C-alpha positions as CSV (number, residue, x, y, z in Angstrom):
1,M,94.8,83.6,116.2
2,V,93.7,87.1,117.3
3,T,92.3,89.6,114.8
4,T,92.6,93.3,115.3
5,S,90.5,95.7,113.2
6,V,92.3,99.0,112.7
7,A,90.0,101.8,111.8
8,S,92.1,104.2,109.9
9,P,92.1,106.8,107.2
10,A,94.7,107.1,104.5
11,A,97.6,106.8,106.9
12,A,97.1,103.1,107.4
13,H,96.9,102.4,103.7
14,S,100.7,102.7,103.6
15,L,100.9,99.7,105.8
16,L,99.3,97.6,103.1
17,V,101.1,98.9,100.0
18,N,102.9,96.2,98.1
19,P,106.6,97.1,98.4
20,E,107.3,95.9,94.9
21,Q,104.8,98.4,93.6
22,A,105.7,101.3,95.9
23,G,106.7,104.3,93.8
24,A,105.6,102.5,90.6
25,E,102.5,104.5,90.0
26,T,102.4,106.6,86.9
27,A,101.4,110.3,86.5
28,Q,98.3,109.0,84.8
29,E,97.4,106.8,87.7
30,R,97.9,109.6,90.2
31,E,95.8,111.9,88.0
32,H,92.9,109.4,87.8
33,G,93.1,108.5,91.5
34,L,94.6,105.1,90.9
35,G,97.5,104.0,92.9
36,V,99.3,101.0,94.2
37,E,97.1,98.1,95.2
38,P,97.0,96.6,98.7
39,V,99.1,93.5,99.2
40,S,97.6,90.1,99.0
41,R,99.8,88.7,101.7
42,P,100.4,89.5,105.4
43,V,103.0,92.2,106.4
44,V,104.9,91.6,109.6
45,C,104.5,94.4,112.2
46,S,105.0,95.1,115.9
47,I,102.7,96.7,118.4
48,L,104.5,99.0,120.8
49,T,103.7,101.3,123.7
50,P,104.1,105.0,122.9
51,S,107.5,104.9,124.7
52,G,108.7,102.0,122.4
53,A,108.3,98.9,124.6
54,L,107.3,95.9,122.5
55,L,103.9,94.5,123.4
56,A,103.1,92.1,120.5
57,R,104.2,90.8,117.2
58,A,101.5,90.8,114.5
59,L,100.7,90.4,110.8
60,V,98.8,93.2,108.9
61,R,96.5,91.3,106.6
62,P,94.6,92.5,103.5
63,R,91.2,93.8,104.4
64,P,88.5,91.2,104.3
65,A,85.5,92.1,102.2
66,T,83.4,92.1,105.3
67,L,85.2,95.0,106.9
68,P,84.4,98.6,106.1
69,A,86.8,100.3,103.6
70,D,88.6,102.3,106.3
71,T,89.6,99.3,108.4
72,Y,92.5,96.8,108.3
73,A,92.9,93.4,109.9
74,V,95.9,92.8,112.1
75,E,96.5,89.2,113.4
76,V,98.3,89.4,116.7
77,T,100.6,86.4,116.8
78,Q,102.6,86.9,120.1
79,V,101.8,89.1,123.1
80,E,104.6,89.7,125.6
81,P,103.8,89.4,128.4
82,A,100.6,87.4,127.8
83,G,97.5,89.6,128.5
84,A,99.4,92.9,128.3
85,L,97.0,94.5,125.9
86,E,93.8,94.2,128.0
87,P,94.9,96.5,130.9
88,L,95.9,99.2,128.5
89,L,92.3,99.7,127.6
90,R,91.6,101.0,131.1
91,T,94.9,102.8,131.8
92,N,96.5,104.2,128.6
93,P,94.9,102.7,125.4
94,Q,97.5,104.3,123.1
95,V,99.7,101.9,121.1
96,V,102.0,102.2,118.0
97,L,101.8,99.9,115.0
98,R,105.2,99.6,113.2
99,T,106.1,97.7,110.1
100,P,109.5,97.4,108.5
101,H,110.5,100.3,106.2
102,E,107.2,102.2,106.9
103,A,106.2,105.0,109.2
104,Q,104.7,104.2,112.6
105,L,101.0,104.5,113.0
106,A,99.7,105.8,116.4
107,L,96.5,103.9,117.5
108,R,94.1,103.8,120.4
109,I,92.6,100.6,121.6
110,D,88.8,101.2,121.4
111,H,87.4,97.9,122.7
112,I,88.2,94.2,123.0
113,I,85.8,91.4,122.5
114,G,85.9,87.6,122.5
115,P,87.4,84.8,124.7
116,R,91.1,85.1,125.6
117,D,92.3,82.7,122.9
118,R,90.3,84.4,120.2
119,R,90.4,88.1,121.2
120,T,89.4,90.8,118.7
121,Y,91.0,94.2,119.4
122,Y,89.4,97.2,117.8
123,L,91.8,100.1,117.3
124,Q,91.4,103.6,115.8
125,T,94.0,106.0,114.5
126,L,94.8,108.9,116.8
127,T,93.5,112.2,115.7
128,A,93.5,115.6,117.4
129,S,89.9,114.9,118.8
130,N,90.7,111.5,120.4
131,E,94.3,112.0,121.7
């Protein structure tokens, strides 16, 4: 198992919205800042290059209580080819996180830690200042 922490503002929240609750919020909930709750189960996603080549399959997991509020955990389950994410950190660290029926989220690999079989990848959403 590899865990990826995705630092993200509101854009990444849509990756963790329960599809059964999507669109179910009421006017009162919107008025009071309440909305749909994050899912309590993993959501399948893909990690792609900006040109669309598949790099890895992954699961977006609910945020553990130990992570800051603007981060999300992504468990990378299959990297093709093996080790493909590490060189990107030095060459072009931009990747795209895509989930079914959701908008893509552009990310930048910030740093990687841990042994090869337990790597943790830290990614940040792309903004005008870090593109």
